[in-house]
C-alpha positions in Angstrom: 132.5 89.0 -121.3 128.7 88.4 -121.1 127.4 85.5 -123.0 125.6 87.8 -125.5 128.7 90.0 -126.2 130.5 87.6 -128.5 127.7 87.3 -131.1 127.1 91.1 -130.9 130.8 91.8 -131.4 130.7 89.5 -134.5 127.7 91.4 -135.8 129.5 94.7 -135.1 132.6 93.6 -137.0 130.4 92.6 -139.9 128.6 96.0 -139.7 132.0 97.8 -139.6 133.1 96.1 -142.7 129.9 96.7 -144.5 129.8 100.3 -143.5 133.3 100.8 -144.9 132.2 99.2 -148.2 129.2 101.4 -148.5 131.2 104.6 -147.7 133.6 103.6 -150.5 130.6 102.9 -152.9 129.0 106.3 -152.1 132.3 108.1 -152.7 132.6 106.4 -156.1 129.2 107.2 -157.5 126.9 104.6 -155.8 125.4 106.5 -152.9 122.0 104.8 -153.3 123.3 101.2 -152.7 122.3 99.7 -149.4 123.4 96.4 -147.7 120.1 94.7 -148.8 121.1 95.4 -152.4 124.3 93.3 -152.0 122.2 90.3 -151.0 119.9 90.9 -154.0 122.9 91.2 -156.4 124.3 87.9 -155.0 120.9 86.2 -155.5 120.6 87.4 -159.1 124.3 86.5 -159.8 123.9 83.0 -158.4 120.7 82.3 -160.4 122.0 84.0 -163.6 118.7 85.8 -163.7 115.5 85.4 -161.7 112.0 86.7 -161.3 110.8 88.9 -158.4 109.0 85.8 -156.9 112.3 83.8 -157.0 114.2 86.7 -155.5 111.6 86.9 -152.7 112.0 83.1 -152.0 115.8 83.3 -152.0 116.0 86.4 -149.8 113.3 85.3 -147.4 111.1 88.3 -148.2 107.8 88.8 -149.9 107.5 88.8 -153.7 106.2 92.3 -153.5 109.2 93.5 -151.4 111.6 91.8 -153.7 109.9 93.3 -156.8 110.0 96.8 -155.2 113.7 96.5 -154.5 114.4 95.1 -158.0 112.4 97.8 -159.8 114.2 100.5 -157.8 117.6 99.0 -158.8 116.4 98.7 -162.4 115.5 102.4 -162.5 119.0 103.2 -161.1 120.7 101.1 -163.8 121.9 98.1 -161.7 119.4 95.6 -163.0 117.8 95.0 -166.3 114.6 93.1 -166.9 114.3 90.9 -169.9 112.3 88.0 -171.4 113.3 84.6 -170.2 114.5 82.7 -173.3 112.7 79.6 -172.1 109.4 81.3 -171.5 108.6 84.8 -173.0 105.8 85.3 -170.4 108.5 85.3 -167.6 110.5 88.4 -166.9 113.9 87.9 -165.3 116.2 90.3 -163.7 119.9 90.3 -164.6 122.8 92.4 -163.4 124.1 95.3 -165.5 127.7 96.4 -165.9 126.9 99.0 -163.2 126.1 96.3 -160.7 129.3 94.4 -161.7 131.2 97.6 -160.8 129.6 97.7 -157.4 130.4 94.0 -156.8 134.1 94.4 -157.9 134.6 97.5 -155.7 132.9 95.8 -152.8 135.2 92.9 -153.1 138.2 95.1 -153.2 137.1 97.0 -150.0 136.4 93.7 -148.2 139.9 92.7 -149.1 141.2 96.0 -147.7 139.2 95.5 -144.5 140.6 92.0 -144.0 144.1 93.3 -144.6 143.5 96.0 -142.0 142.3 93.5 -139.5 145.4 91.3 -140.2 147.7 94.3 -139.5 145.8 95.0 -136.3 145.6 91.4 -135.0 148.4 89.7 -137.0 148.0 87.5 -140.1 148.2 84.3 -138.2 145.5 85.3 -135.7 143.2 86.3 -138.6 143.7 82.9 -140.2 143.0 81.2 -136.9 139.9 83.4 -136.4 138.6 82.4 -139.9 139.2 78.7 -139.1 137.4 79.1 -135.8 134.4 80.8 -137.5 134.2 78.1 -140.1 133.8 75.6 -137.2 131.3 77.8 -135.3 129.3 78.7 -138.4 129.6 75.8 -140.9 127.7 75.4 -144.1 126.8 77.8 -146.8 128.8 81.0 -146.8 126.2 83.2 -148.5 122.9 82.9 -146.5 120.9 85.1 -148.8 117.9 84.8 -146.6 119.4 87.1 -144.0 117.2 90.1 -145.0 114.1 88.1 -144.3 115.6 86.6 -141.2 116.2 90.1 -139.8 112.6 91.1 -140.6 111.1 88.2 -138.5 
């Protein structure tokens, strides 16, 4: 195996799982959802509501790019914009029930993908692989700045 093959195989495994999630989402009424949207949903979820500028900082993208994504998701019914109770001049984005449905279905599909991998490799091997990846990639599980990192 070439030295570059391992990280590319890990990326391909990630892409395979994400592609399966998005195929399921499309089949169940969410064809417009893209991988970037999952990062955005997680950012809004973790902050319990945030502005476009805050989204941009968390995602590692410009305020304008974050605002454009958030506005599109608002039009599609996944986000709602409302006044910040602490400062009426600020508008914050929050997830809607439609976004919650996407997150729940995504989690179920990721569980199914993991179960498939466990059947293919064996449950013990998957547990070992997960332990190994925690050693190789320690720290925060959700690096929400991945969209900005890919754009560099």
